[in-house]
matplotlib code that plots the C-alpha trace (Angstrom):
import matplotlib.pyplot as plt

x = [17.7, 19.4, 17.0, 19.6, 22.0, 19.6, 20.4, 24.1, 23.2, 20.9, 22.9, 26.6, 27.3, 25.4, 27.8, 27.0, 26.9, 29.2, 32.1, 34.9, 35.4, 34.5, 37.8, 36.2, 37.3, 37.9, 41.3, 42.5, 41.7, 43.7, 46.7, 46.6, 46.2, 48.8, 51.5, 54.5, 57.7, 60.6, 58.6, 59.1, 56.0, 55.4, 53.1, 51.7, 51.8, 49.6, 48.0, 46.5, 48.2, 47.0, 46.7, 44.4, 46.9, 49.7, 47.7, 46.6, 50.2, 51.2, 48.2, 49.1, 53.0, 54.1, 56.4, 56.9, 60.1, 58.8, 61.8, 59.9, 61.6, 59.3, 59.3, 57.6, 58.1, 58.1, 58.2, 56.2, 53.2, 51.8, 54.3, 57.0, 55.0, 56.0, 59.6, 58.9, 56.9, 59.9, 58.3, 61.0, 64.6, 65.0, 63.3, 63.7, 62.6, 63.3, 62.3, 62.1, 61.1, 58.4, 56.8, 54.2, 54.1, 57.8, 60.1, 62.6, 64.2, 61.9, 63.1, 61.7, 63.7, 66.7, 66.7, 66.4, 69.1, 71.6, 71.0, 71.6, 68.2, 67.1, 68.8, 67.8, 68.2, 68.1, 66.6, 65.2, 61.6, 62.2, 64.5, 62.1, 59.2, 61.6, 63.0, 59.4, 58.5, 61.5, 60.3, 56.7, 58.0, 60.2, 63.4, 66.6, 67.6, 66.2, 68.3, 68.4, 70.2, 69.7, 72.1, 75.3, 77.9, 75.9, 76.6, 73.6, 75.4, 78.1, 75.7, 73.5, 76.1, 74.0, 71.2, 72.8, 75.7, 76.9, 77.6, 78.6, 75.8, 77.1, 75.7, 76.7, 79.4, 77.5, 77.6, 74.2, 72.9, 71.4, 68.8, 68.2, 64.6, 62.9, 59.9, 58.3, 56.5, 53.3, 51.8, 49.4, 47.1, 44.3, 41.8, 38.6, 36.7, 36.9, 34.6, 34.6, 37.0, 39.6, 39.6, 40.8, 39.8, 42.5, 41.8, 44.8, 47.4, 49.3, 52.5, 54.9, 52.2, 51.0, 54.2, 54.7, 51.3, 52.1, 55.5, 54.5, 55.5, 52.6, 50.0, 48.0, 46.0, 43.7, 41.7, 39.0, 36.5, 33.7, 32.9, 31.1, 29.9, 31.9, 29.5, 30.5, 34.2, 33.5, 32.0, 35.2, 37.6, 39.9, 41.0, 41.1, 44.8, 45.1, 43.4, 41.7, 44.0, 46.8, 44.7, 44.4, 42.1, 39.7, 38.9, 36.2, 37.7, 35.8, 38.2, 41.0, 43.6, 43.5, 45.4, 45.9, 43.1, 41.5, 40.7, 37.7, 39.3, 37.8, 35.1, 32.7, 30.4, 33.0, 33.2, 36.8, 38.5, 41.7, 44.8, 44.3, 47.1, 46.2, 46.5, 49.9, 51.1, 50.0, 52.1, 55.0, 54.7, 54.4, 57.6, 59.7, 59.9, 59.5, 57.0, 54.8, 54.9, 53.8, 50.9, 50.0, 49.9, 47.8, 45.3, 44.9, 45.8, 45.3, 42.2, 40.7, 40.6, 38.3, 38.4, 34.9, 36.4, 39.1, 36.5, 34.5, 37.6, 38.2, 34.6, 31.9, 32.7, 36.4, 35.5, 33.0, 35.5, 38.1, 35.5, 34.9, 38.6, 38.9, 36.7, 38.7, 37.2, 37.5, 40.6, 38.3, 36.7, 40.0, 41.7, 38.9, 39.3, 43.1, 42.9, 43.2, 46.6, 48.0, 50.3, 50.3, 53.2, 55.9, 58.9, 60.1, 61.9, 65.1, 63.2, 60.7, 63.5, 65.1, 61.8, 61.0, 64.6, 64.4, 61.2, 62.6, 65.7, 63.7, 61.5, 64.5, 66.2, 63.0, 62.7, 66.3, 66.4, 62.7, 62.1, 58.6, 58.2, 59.2, 59.6, 59.9, 60.4, 58.7, 59.3, 60.8, 62.0, 58.4, 57.1, 59.8, 58.5, 54.9, 55.9, 57.8, 54.8, 52.4, 54.9, 55.3, 51.6, 51.0, 53.3, 51.5, 54.6, 53.6, 55.4, 53.8, 54.2, 54.8, 54.9, 56.5, 53.5, 51.8, 50.6, 51.1, 50.0, 48.6, 47.8, 48.6, 45.8, 46.2, 45.9, 48.0, 51.7, 52.0, 52.6, 50.4, 47.4, 44.0, 42.9, 45.6, 44.2, 41.2, 43.6, 45.8, 45.8, 47.0, 47.1, 49.7, 52.5, 56.1, 57.6, 55.8, 56.6, 60.1, 61.2, 59.6, 58.5, 61.4, 64.1, 63.1, 63.9, 61.8, 62.8, 62.7, 62.6, 64.2, 64.3, 63.9, 65.0, 65.8, 68.9, 70.0, 73.6, 75.3, 79.0, 81.0, 80.4, 76.6, 76.5, 73.5, 73.1, 69.6, 70.1, 72.6, 75.7, 77.6, 77.4, 75.9, 72.5, 69.9, 68.2, 65.4, 66.6, 66.9, 63.2, 63.2, 66.2, 68.7, 66.5, 66.1, 69.9, 70.6, 68.3, 66.7, 68.2, 69.4, 68.7, 68.3, 68.8, 67.2, 68.8, 69.2, 72.9, 75.4, 78.8, 77.2, 75.0, 77.4, 80.4, 83.6, 82.5, 79.4, 80.0, 77.2, 76.1, 72.4, 72.4, 75.5, 75.9, 76.8, 73.5, 73.1, 73.6, 72.2, 72.0, 69.7, 70.1, 68.7, 71.9, 72.3, 72.5, 75.4, 76.0, 78.3, 81.4, 83.3, 82.9, 82.5, 79.7, 80.4, 78.4, 76.8, 74.1, 73.5, 70.4, 70.4, 69.8, 68.9, 71.3, 74.3, 75.6, 77.3, 78.6, 81.7, 79.7, 77.3, 80.1, 82.0, 78.8, 78.3, 81.9, 81.5, 78.5, 80.2, 82.3, 84.8, 86.9, 84.1, 84.7, 82.7, 81.8, 83.7, 80.4, 78.4, 74.7, 72.2, 68.8, 65.9, 63.5, 60.2, 57.4, 54.2, 52.4, 55.2, 54.9, 51.1, 51.0, 53.6, 51.7, 48.5, 50.2, 51.6, 49.2, 50.3, 53.9, 54.8, 57.7, 58.1, 58.7, 58.1, 58.5]
y = [112.9, 110.5, 111.1, 113.1, 110.1, 107.3, 106.6, 106.1, 103.9, 101.7, 101.6, 102.2, 101.0, 97.7, 94.7, 92.2, 88.5, 87.9, 90.0, 89.8, 88.0, 84.3, 82.3, 78.9, 76.3, 72.5, 71.5, 69.9, 73.2, 75.2, 73.0, 73.0, 76.7, 77.9, 75.3, 75.1, 73.0, 74.3, 76.1, 76.0, 74.7, 75.1, 72.7, 74.6, 72.5, 73.7, 70.7, 69.8, 69.2, 69.6, 65.9, 66.2, 68.6, 66.0, 63.4, 65.9, 67.0, 63.4, 62.9, 65.8, 65.8, 62.2, 61.2, 64.9, 65.5, 68.9, 69.4, 71.0, 72.2, 71.1, 73.1, 71.3, 71.1, 67.4, 65.2, 62.4, 60.2, 60.6, 63.4, 60.7, 59.7, 63.0, 61.9, 58.4, 59.8, 61.9, 65.3, 66.7, 67.5, 69.0, 69.1, 71.8, 70.3, 69.5, 65.9, 63.5, 60.0, 58.0, 59.7, 57.1, 54.9, 55.5, 58.0, 56.4, 56.4, 56.1, 53.8, 56.2, 59.0, 56.8, 55.4, 58.9, 60.4, 57.6, 57.7, 61.4, 62.2, 64.1, 67.0, 67.4, 70.8, 70.3, 72.8, 72.8, 73.1, 76.7, 78.0, 76.7, 79.1, 81.9, 82.0, 82.2, 84.9, 87.0, 86.5, 87.5, 90.6, 91.7, 91.8, 90.2, 88.3, 87.2, 86.2, 82.8, 80.9, 77.7, 76.0, 77.4, 74.6, 72.1, 70.5, 72.3, 75.6, 74.4, 72.9, 75.9, 78.7, 80.2, 80.7, 81.0, 83.0, 84.2, 87.7, 89.5, 91.3, 94.9, 95.6, 92.5, 90.8, 87.5, 85.3, 85.1, 83.3, 85.0, 83.3, 84.6, 85.3, 82.6, 83.0, 80.0, 80.5, 78.9, 78.0, 75.1, 75.2, 73.1, 74.8, 74.0, 76.5, 79.6, 82.0, 82.2, 85.1, 83.1, 84.2, 80.9, 79.6, 77.5, 76.0, 75.8, 74.5, 76.3, 74.3, 76.2, 79.0, 80.4, 82.5, 80.5, 81.6, 85.2, 85.0, 83.2, 85.1, 83.9, 83.4, 80.6, 77.7, 76.8, 73.6, 73.6, 71.2, 73.7, 76.9, 79.3, 82.9, 86.0, 86.4, 83.0, 84.0, 87.2, 85.0, 83.0, 85.8, 84.7, 81.7, 83.4, 83.1, 83.7, 86.8, 86.7, 89.1, 86.5, 83.6, 82.8, 79.7, 78.2, 74.6, 72.8, 69.3, 67.6, 65.6, 67.1, 66.9, 63.1, 61.1, 64.0, 65.5, 68.8, 70.0, 72.1, 74.0, 77.4, 76.6, 74.0, 74.2, 72.3, 68.5, 67.5, 64.3, 62.7, 61.4, 58.1, 56.0, 52.9, 54.7, 56.2, 52.7, 51.5, 54.2, 53.2, 49.6, 50.5, 52.6, 49.5, 48.7, 50.7, 48.1, 48.4, 52.2, 52.1, 49.8, 52.3, 55.2, 53.2, 52.4, 55.9, 58.1, 56.4, 54.4, 57.6, 60.2, 62.4, 63.2, 61.6, 58.3, 58.6, 59.1, 56.2, 54.0, 55.1, 54.2, 55.8, 53.6, 54.7, 58.4, 58.2, 56.3, 59.1, 61.7, 59.7, 59.5, 63.3, 63.4, 64.2, 61.2, 58.6, 57.2, 55.6, 53.2, 52.5, 51.7, 49.4, 47.5, 47.2, 46.4, 42.6, 43.0, 45.4, 43.6, 44.4, 42.1, 43.7, 42.7, 45.4, 45.3, 47.3, 50.0, 50.3, 50.6, 53.3, 55.3, 55.1, 56.1, 59.0, 60.1, 60.0, 61.9, 64.6, 65.0, 65.3, 67.9, 69.9, 69.9, 70.8, 73.7, 74.7, 74.4, 75.4, 73.8, 70.5, 70.2, 66.6, 65.1, 62.0, 58.5, 57.2, 60.7, 61.8, 59.0, 59.9, 63.4, 62.2, 60.1, 63.0, 65.3, 63.0, 62.4, 66.1, 66.7, 64.2, 66.4, 69.6, 70.8, 73.2, 72.3, 72.5, 70.1, 71.6, 70.0, 71.6, 72.1, 74.4, 72.4, 74.2, 73.0, 69.7, 66.6, 63.5, 61.0, 57.2, 54.8, 56.7, 57.6, 59.8, 63.3, 65.2, 62.9, 64.6, 63.4, 65.8, 68.9, 69.5, 69.3, 72.2, 75.4, 77.2, 76.3, 78.3, 77.5, 76.6, 80.2, 80.7, 77.3, 77.0, 80.6, 82.1, 79.5, 77.1, 79.5, 83.0, 85.6, 83.9, 80.4, 78.0, 74.8, 71.4, 69.5, 65.8, 64.5, 61.2, 60.4, 58.0, 58.5, 60.4, 61.0, 61.3, 65.1, 64.8, 65.8, 64.2, 62.9, 62.3, 63.4, 61.4, 59.3, 61.1, 59.2, 56.1, 56.7, 59.4, 59.0, 61.6, 65.1, 67.4, 68.1, 70.4, 68.8, 71.3, 74.2, 72.6, 71.9, 75.5, 77.3, 75.2, 75.5, 71.9, 68.8, 65.1, 62.6, 59.2, 56.6, 52.9, 51.9, 50.0, 50.8, 52.1, 54.5, 55.6, 57.0, 58.8, 61.5, 61.7, 62.1, 64.7, 67.1, 67.6, 69.1, 70.4, 68.8, 72.0, 72.0, 68.2, 67.3, 63.8, 60.8, 57.9, 54.6, 51.2, 50.3, 53.3, 57.0, 59.2, 62.7, 65.5, 66.0, 68.8, 68.2, 64.4, 62.0, 59.7, 56.7, 57.4, 54.8, 51.4, 49.3, 45.8, 43.0, 39.5, 37.8, 39.7, 38.9, 41.6, 45.1, 44.0, 42.1, 45.0, 47.5, 45.3, 44.8, 48.6, 49.2, 46.7, 48.6, 52.1, 53.4, 55.3, 54.7, 55.2, 56.9, 55.5, 57.5, 56.3, 55.5, 54.2, 53.7, 50.9, 52.2, 50.6, 48.7, 50.4, 50.3, 48.6, 52.0, 53.4, 50.4, 50.5, 54.2, 53.8, 50.9, 52.8, 55.5, 52.9, 49.9, 48.8, 49.0, 51.2, 52.8, 50.3, 47.3, 43.7, 42.5]
z = [-23.4, -25.8, -28.7, -30.7, -30.4, -30.9, -34.5, -33.5, -30.6, -32.6, -35.9, -35.4, -31.8, -32.0, -31.6, -34.4, -33.7, -36.6, -37.9, -40.4, -43.7, -44.0, -44.3, -43.9, -46.4, -46.5, -45.1, -48.4, -50.2, -47.7, -47.9, -51.7, -51.9, -49.4, -48.7, -51.1, -51.3, -49.4, -46.8, -43.0, -41.3, -37.6, -35.8, -32.8, -29.7, -26.9, -25.2, -28.6, -31.9, -35.5, -36.2, -39.2, -40.9, -40.5, -42.5, -45.1, -45.7, -46.3, -48.6, -50.8, -50.8, -50.4, -53.3, -54.3, -52.2, -50.9, -48.7, -45.8, -42.6, -39.8, -36.6, -33.8, -30.0, -30.3, -33.4, -31.9, -32.7, -36.2, -36.9, -37.5, -40.5, -42.2, -41.9, -43.2, -46.1, -47.2, -46.6, -44.3, -45.1, -41.6, -38.3, -35.6, -32.3, -28.6, -28.8, -31.7, -30.8, -29.0, -26.0, -24.9, -22.9, -22.2, -23.9, -26.3, -29.7, -32.7, -35.6, -38.3, -37.0, -36.4, -40.0, -41.6, -39.4, -40.0, -43.8, -43.8, -45.3, -42.2, -40.4, -36.8, -35.1, -31.4, -29.0, -25.5, -24.4, -23.2, -26.0, -28.6, -27.9, -26.9, -30.4, -31.8, -29.3, -30.5, -34.0, -33.1, -31.3, -34.2, -32.1, -33.3, -30.1, -26.8, -23.8, -22.0, -19.4, -21.2, -23.7, -22.2, -21.8, -23.8, -27.2, -28.6, -28.1, -30.4, -33.0, -33.2, -33.6, -36.5, -34.1, -30.6, -29.2, -25.8, -24.6, -21.4, -19.6, -19.7, -16.2, -14.3, -16.4, -16.3, -19.4, -21.0, -24.0, -27.0, -29.2, -32.7, -33.6, -35.7, -38.0, -39.8, -43.1, -41.9, -38.5, -38.4, -35.3, -34.0, -31.7, -30.0, -32.0, -34.2, -35.8, -39.7, -39.6, -37.7, -34.1, -32.6, -29.1, -27.5, -24.1, -21.7, -20.9, -23.6, -24.1, -26.5, -26.6, -29.9, -30.6, -33.8, -35.0, -34.1, -35.8, -39.0, -42.2, -44.3, -41.6, -39.9, -41.1, -38.3, -37.9, -35.2, -33.8, -34.3, -36.2, -33.9, -34.0, -33.1, -30.3, -29.0, -29.3, -27.2, -24.5, -24.3, -25.1, -22.2, -24.3, -27.7, -28.4, -32.2, -33.6, -37.0, -38.8, -38.6, -40.0, -43.7, -43.5, -41.0, -41.5, -39.4, -38.6, -35.7, -33.6, -35.6, -32.9, -32.9, -31.8, -29.4, -27.4, -26.6, -23.1, -22.2, -19.3, -19.2, -21.8, -20.3, -23.4, -25.4, -25.3, -24.4, -25.6, -24.4, -26.1, -27.9, -26.3, -28.3, -31.6, -30.5, -29.6, -33.1, -34.7, -32.5, -33.5, -37.2, -36.9, -36.5, -40.2, -43.4, -44.6, -41.5, -41.7, -45.4, -44.4, -41.6, -44.1, -46.5, -43.7, -42.4, -45.3, -48.7, -47.6, -46.0, -48.7, -46.6, -42.9, -42.5, -43.7, -41.0, -38.3, -39.6, -39.4, -35.8, -35.0, -32.8, -29.7, -29.8, -30.1, -27.2, -25.1, -25.6, -24.6, -21.5, -20.6, -20.7, -17.6, -14.4, -12.5, -15.3, -13.5, -10.9, -13.4, -15.1, -11.8, -10.8, -14.1, -13.6, -9.9, -10.2, -11.7, -9.2, -6.8, -3.1, -2.3, -0.1, -2.2, -4.6, -8.0, -8.6, -10.5, -7.7, -5.2, -7.4, -7.6, -3.9, -2.9, -5.4, -3.8, -0.3, -1.4, -3.1, -0.1, 2.2, 0.0, -0.2, 3.6, 4.1, 1.5, 1.9, -1.8, -2.9, -6.3, -8.1, -11.8, -13.1, -16.5, -17.8, -16.5, -13.2, -12.3, -12.4, -10.3, -7.7, -7.7, -7.2, -4.2, -2.7, -3.2, -1.4, 1.4, 1.9, 1.7, 4.5, 6.6, 5.6, 3.9, 1.1, -2.2, -5.6, -8.5, -12.0, -15.5, -18.5, -20.8, -18.3, -15.3, -12.0, -8.5, -9.7, -7.7, -9.8, -10.2, -10.1, -13.1, -15.6, -15.0, -18.1, -16.7, -19.1, -18.8, -18.9, -15.4, -13.9, -15.6, -13.2, -10.2, -11.4, -9.5, -12.6, -16.3, -18.3, -20.8, -21.0, -20.8, -17.5, -15.9, -17.2, -17.6, -14.5, -11.8, -12.4, -13.5, -12.7, -10.1, -7.4, -8.3, -5.4, -7.5, -7.4, -10.7, -11.2, -14.6, -16.4, -18.5, -21.1, -20.0, -17.2, -16.4, -13.3, -13.2, -13.6, -17.3, -19.0, -22.5, -23.8, -27.4, -29.5, -29.7, -32.5, -35.8, -34.2, -32.5, -32.1, -28.7, -28.4, -27.5, -24.5, -23.9, -20.8, -19.1, -20.3, -19.1, -15.7, -15.3, -16.4, -13.9, -11.1, -7.7, -7.8, -9.9, -9.2, -12.0, -12.1, -14.5, -14.9, -14.4, -16.4, -18.0, -21.1, -19.2, -16.4, -18.3, -17.5, -20.0, -22.1, -25.8, -26.1, -23.4, -23.5, -20.0, -18.1, -14.7, -12.7, -10.9, -10.6, -6.9, -6.8, -9.1, -8.2, -10.1, -9.7, -7.7, -5.4, -4.7, -5.8, -4.5, -5.6, -3.6, -5.2, -9.0, -8.9, -8.0, -5.0, -4.0, -0.6, -0.5, -2.0, -2.5, -1.1, -3.6, -2.4, -4.8, -3.4, 0.1, 2.2, 1.6, -0.3, -2.9, -3.4, -3.9, -6.3, -8.4, -8.5, -9.5, -12.3, -13.6, -13.4, -16.3, -14.2, -11.1, -8.6, -5.3, -2.4, 0.8, 3.9, 5.7, 2.8, 3.8, 3.0, 1.8, 3.7, 1.5, 0.4, 2.8, 1.8, 1.6, -0.6, -3.0, -3.0, -3.9, -6.6, -8.1, -8.1, -10.2, -12.7, -12.6, -16.1, -15.0, -18.1, -16.2, -13.5, -15.9, -15.1, -11.6]

ax = plt.figure().add_subplot(projection="3d")
ax.plot(x, y, z, "-o")
ax.set_aspect("equal")
plt.show()
């Protein structure tokens, strides 16, 4: 029956194992061929980053004053070396600083910002990809709830404005579309034509790759056939027609990692925390940073030299740490140093009280999701989650980069650690987590964030002290404070942190209902925070002494509830669970 059509079936309709032009080339050649001074370069941040590209840019452009504008969700880890090496005149980001083990200012960023050699354009974790999405879609603007009422709205008037919704009269934000010149992506694999496989979670998505004016330079751990790409088409996120160069660079996300969720044939590897800490240490002085660049850039002219310097044992260990159960052996190794003593530190008291308060508000308001930032606020959310789970109360944990419904594992308090990935019920990206599940039409979310400074109205500063100090940036805090049902802030307390009025508003306080410090709990009454609970300290005797101490560490004339409460100390089980999450006491600090 089909004989008249057989030549078409066997010749024209056969799917070949390889398709498209061969765009493979060495990474140094791709950078030399395509990247030019003055361009805007976007580092795509899914759960992996283009680590090898960062070092190659330094190798080729250091000392040439290329004046790049760097677009990156976070300027962290080795990316700060781009600033130290003088490659960037401007960075557009949501967070510029150290992210591990604790978030904080980075001296390289601080020096360049204070000297005036670096401009920093501050955005939020949600508005950052939305601008790129508008660029990719070819539309001039995209609406947002974020930024309104913040200092970023004032700083970014060229790119952000407000308007009245013609149907409801509501004030909405409008983000101008943004298109970088080049997008630099690291994927798990690609075929020679440039169809790039990216395992989830997806972070800021690949909108930067879709929007880039000149195209994409993709580094990948493996070159595979088009047939292989078709087998994993569900994680092919960058199509070949957008890609100008494909560069095989095994382990090319280092010091970041690459997951293998959705593609078990790939070999995953985890973030190299020790390496990130080495960069952080080197950042403290220009001389140390120069030495670090010499060690990993100048002395490693080829990527193979870099891998040899890392060593086989280190690479194998990072592959092992990407396994979902690797926390067990790590926890066993750390167990001799985990205290089971019943006395708690002020930070432990703060975290436990924060967890209790979160759980109470979730029960009272029937919230269904929790979105937490990095640090103590995150540990409080983890404690609340397990407390609620023990009561069979259904509430899901979310993390900004695309984790939904995860159950945090012990041994590592870093929210995005690889052991949490296999526990997720969904892996997605920032626009879905922040734009829909946290702030969308069916939002039933309570946010838990940290703060460098907070004022009497709940406004938060995590970005900068004008003319004096660059902190880190908003991250996702502004988005949470702009759209979650309510927000709890966790912050250490003294007069420099608890202010009458913050000098820079990263996150407006209109949705902040509770602030938990290492001294007590503050709740909104009207427009002002009022002390409702204090934490007992053994060195202070009686209520009057505690309240006097708290007033001395508050920058405004503090109001105290008529029936101020005393928080019960943490139970042994609360402390044990908390210490299992942070056995190295990275967030908990010394006892």
